[in-house]
N, C-alpha and C positions, 0 to 999 in steps of 0.2 A: 503493500500499500504505498502511497506517496505521502511523503511528511506533511506536504502542503493540505491534504485533506484530513489531517488529524489534529487535533487541538491538544498539543504536547505540553503545554502549560498545565492544563487540566490533569493530563496523564500522569505526571511527573510532580504534581505538588504534594504528593504524600511521601516522596522518596526523598532520602538526605540530599542537601545540597552538595555541590561539587565543591572539591577541597579549595581552599584560598589560593590565589596564586603566589607563587614563590617569587622572592626577589633573583633578579638575574645572576647574582655572585653565589647565591646558596643552591640555585638550580645547576649552575655550571660546575660546581665542587661536587654536587650530587650524581650528575652526569657523568663526570669523570671517574668517580667511585664505582658507578656501576658497569662503566666500560672496562674498568680494570677487573671488576668481578667476571665480566664476559671472557676476557683475554685468559684470565687465570683458569677458569673452566675450561678452556680450550686447550691452553697448554699443559695443563695437568694432566687432563684425560689421553693428550697424544703420547705424554710420557708414559703411561701405562699401556698403551698399544705397542709403542715402539719396543718397550723393555720386554712384553711378551713376544714379540717377532725377534728380536736380537738374541735373548738369552734362552738357551736350551732347556735350562731348569726350570723356566717358567712354562714350557711348552706340554701342559697338561690339561686334561679334559676340565679341571675347574677353573682354568683361566679363560677358557672359550667363552663362559658366562662372563667372567669380568670384563673381558673386552668389547662384548656385546654391550654390557651396562656402559661402558667408556664411550662407545659409538653412539648409543643414545645420548650420553651427556653431552657430547658434542655436538650432536643434533640441536639440542636446547641451546647451547652456545652460539652456535650460527645461525640458526633457521628463526629462533625465537626471542631470545634475551635483545639483541640487538633492535627489533621491531617495537618491543615494548618499551625499549628505552627512547627510540625514535618519536612514539606516541607521547611519552611522559616531556619530552626535550621541546615540543612543537604544541604540548597543550590541546593535543587533537590528533586526528589522524587523516591524512591527505592522499593515501595510497588508493585508495577506491574499495570497495564493497568485496570484491572476488579476491583481492590480495589478501585482504583482512581474513576471509575465510580460509585462504591457505595458511595463513601463520596460524590461526586458531586450531587448524587441523594438526599442523606439526606440532605444537604446543601439547593437544591431546595425546598424540601418537607417540612421540618422542618422551614425554614424561611417563606414560601408561606402559610403554615398551621398558624402561628403566626398571619400574615396580615389579612386571611380570618376569622378568629375567632374574632379579633378585629373588623372588620367589623360588623359580626352578633351582637357583643356586641354593637354597636353604633344602629343598627337597633331596639334591645331589649330595649336601652334607649329611642329611638324615640318612642316606642310604649308605653312604661310606661308613657312618659310626654305628648304626643301629642295625642295618642291615648289609652286612659285608658281602655273603653270599649273592643277594640280587644286586648288590653294587658291581660285582664283576660282570654281569651281563649288560651293562650299560655301555654299549658301543660308541665309539665316534660318530658313526653312522646315526645310531638312535639320538645322541646328544644333540646333532645337527638337524635332526626331524623336530624335536621338541622345541628347539629355539625357534626355527623357521614358523612352524606351526602359532607359536606364540605370537610372534611378530605379526603373521598373518591374520588373525584373529584381531588383534589391535587394530592394526590399519582398517580392516573390513569395517569394524564396529564404528570408530570414528569418521571414517569417509561416508559411511551409510548414513549416520545420524546427521552430520554436518549439511552433506550435499543435498540430501532431501530435505533438510531443514525440520526434521521430526523434534530437535530439541528447542524450537520454539513454538511449538503447536499451543494455541491459546494464549500466548504473551506476544503476539506480532506486535501489536500497537506498541506497548512498551519497548521491544527490540527496536522498532523503527525509530522511535523518538531518542533513545539513548545511544543509537548507531549512527546520528547525525553529526559527523566529526569526529566520531570515536570507533574503537573497535573491540568492544566488551565480548565476553563470551559468556552469552547467558544461556542458562537453561530452564525449561521446565521442570516440575514437580519430579514427573516420571523420568524424565531424561537425567536429572540428578543422581536420584536414587539408583537407577540401572547402571549408570556410567561409574558412580562411585563404588557399587557394590562389586562390579567387575574389575575395576581397575586397581582400588585399594581395600577395602573391606575383606573380600576374599581371599586375595594373597597375604595380607594381614594375617588373618587366621591360620592359614597354612604355615605362614613363616612362624608363627608362635606355638603351634603345636609341635611343629619340627624342632624348634630350638628347647622347647619343654621335654622332648623326648630325648634328645640329645644329652641334656644336661641329667637327666633320670640316668640315662644309660651310663655315662661316665661315672656319675656316682657311685653306681652299682660295680663298676668295673674297678675302680680305685678301692673300695671296701674289699672286694673279693682278693685283689692283689695284696693288700696290707695283712690281710687275715690268713693267707696260706702260702706255704714256701711252693715256689712255682720252678719249672724246669725252663732249660734254655729256649726251648721251643717256644713255650707259652711266654717267656720274657720278649722274645722276637714279636710274638703276635700282639702284645700289648704294646711294644714300641711302635708298630706300627697304628694301632689304635689311638696311642697317645699322639702321634703326630697328627693324624685326621682329626682329633678332639680339638687340638690348638689351632687347627684351620678353621675349623667350625667356631671357634672362640672368636678369632679376627673377624671372620664373616658376620657374626652376632653383634659385634660392635657397629660392623659397619650399616647392618640393618636396624641396631637400635637408633643410628644417627637418622636412618630413613624415616624412622617413626617420629621422631623428634620435627624434623621439617617439614613432613607431609601430613601427620594428624592434624594440626591447626587448619590447613587449608579445606580438608575435607569437613571438618566440622561446620566452617564458617561456609562452606560452598552448599551443604545440605540445609543448615539453619537459615542462610540467607534467603533461599529458596523458600522454605516453609513460611518464613516471615515476610514474604513478599516483596524481597530484595530491598528490604528496609535498613540493612546493615551498612554503616559507612564506608566510602570507598577507600579510604586510609587503611581500614583494616584490611579490605580484601587486596590492596597492592601490597600490604604488610606480608601476608599471610602467602600470596603468590611468589615474592622475591624469596622467602624463606624454604619455598620449595624448592625454587631454583638452587637455594645455597647447597641443597644434597647433591647436585649434579658437580658442584665446586670442591666440596670437600671430601669426596671418595677417594681421589689420588692421594689426599694427604694422610688418610686413615691407613692406605695401603702402605705409604712410607713408615708411619709411626709403628704401625702394629705388626708389620712383615719383613723380616729380616732380608727375605730375597729381593724383596721390590726395594727395598733401601739400599741393597747392595747394587741393584739394577740402575736405580735412577741416580746413584753417585756416579757409575762408571758413564752413565751418558751425558751426565753435565760435566766431566772430564774428559769427554770426547774420547774415552778410551776406544780403540780398533782391536784391542785382543780379547777376544770373546772366552778364549781358552783362560786368561788370567782370570776374568771375572767368573768363570765357572769355579775355580780354584778358591774365590771368594765364598761362592756359594756353598762350597762343601763344608764351610765352617759354620753355616747359619742353619738356623729353624725358620722355616716360614710355612705358608701353605702349601699344602700337597694333597 
């Protein structure tokens, strides 16, 4: 519907007012900070991918999931963050309706892909720690199928909803008024519930279950080891288990940060729709960028909590060309495996 036929003043009367204009100096500092935020996200996740490609020690099944998460985070840094920043810098959207649709689609696809692959990563660690015999049947081909299936579902759902505009059924007038010079991603109640359940709440429940089972299994093994005399074979088995459990612990920290960053966004997303889009724009912007923060911090978490990634990152920074030397560094470290 053409905005000229709508009385947007009446439609928007009960909604919170737009944020007050920022001073030029503050806006410049804010945008420079957010630009550095985007560049840090891009460079950090490139480091993750380069490390896995360069160093043989990192070419394991678990790192296939880590690389896909890094690629999704790069997608957020390249195809989403700059355009959100552009809109804030210009205090509006001047790139047209269809390009806005593309940016919103990229936003949903890349962020949801990161969440779904983290869920797959939790399941992979659950199998490694709790179901080792089943874990041995997880072939590289099956891993690739799982990854592509998750990405395919995410791409189909977001493109299907946004291109067909199912997400704005019943709120077309509101969207038409709010989209005049802006690029919001507005959802009706059914779309907000469906997309949040699919992309956040269900993966979150799966991840929590997996890590609860890993915690229970690890404690049971520790009690068994401390209460009995074990053979050399059992010690080797326990060493393998311990290594996998440490990997699960590291990834548990990554997933914990994921919850901290994304839980407020999905609470605000659903709450705002239920309340008729009454929540403040400043709050929605804050939780949006808090979610994007998750894309930036993952490489730092790998560096801090994985000795293998730390050694790889240091070798990359030092421009070391000797992969063999770096492999010797890895032989003295313990990280994800």
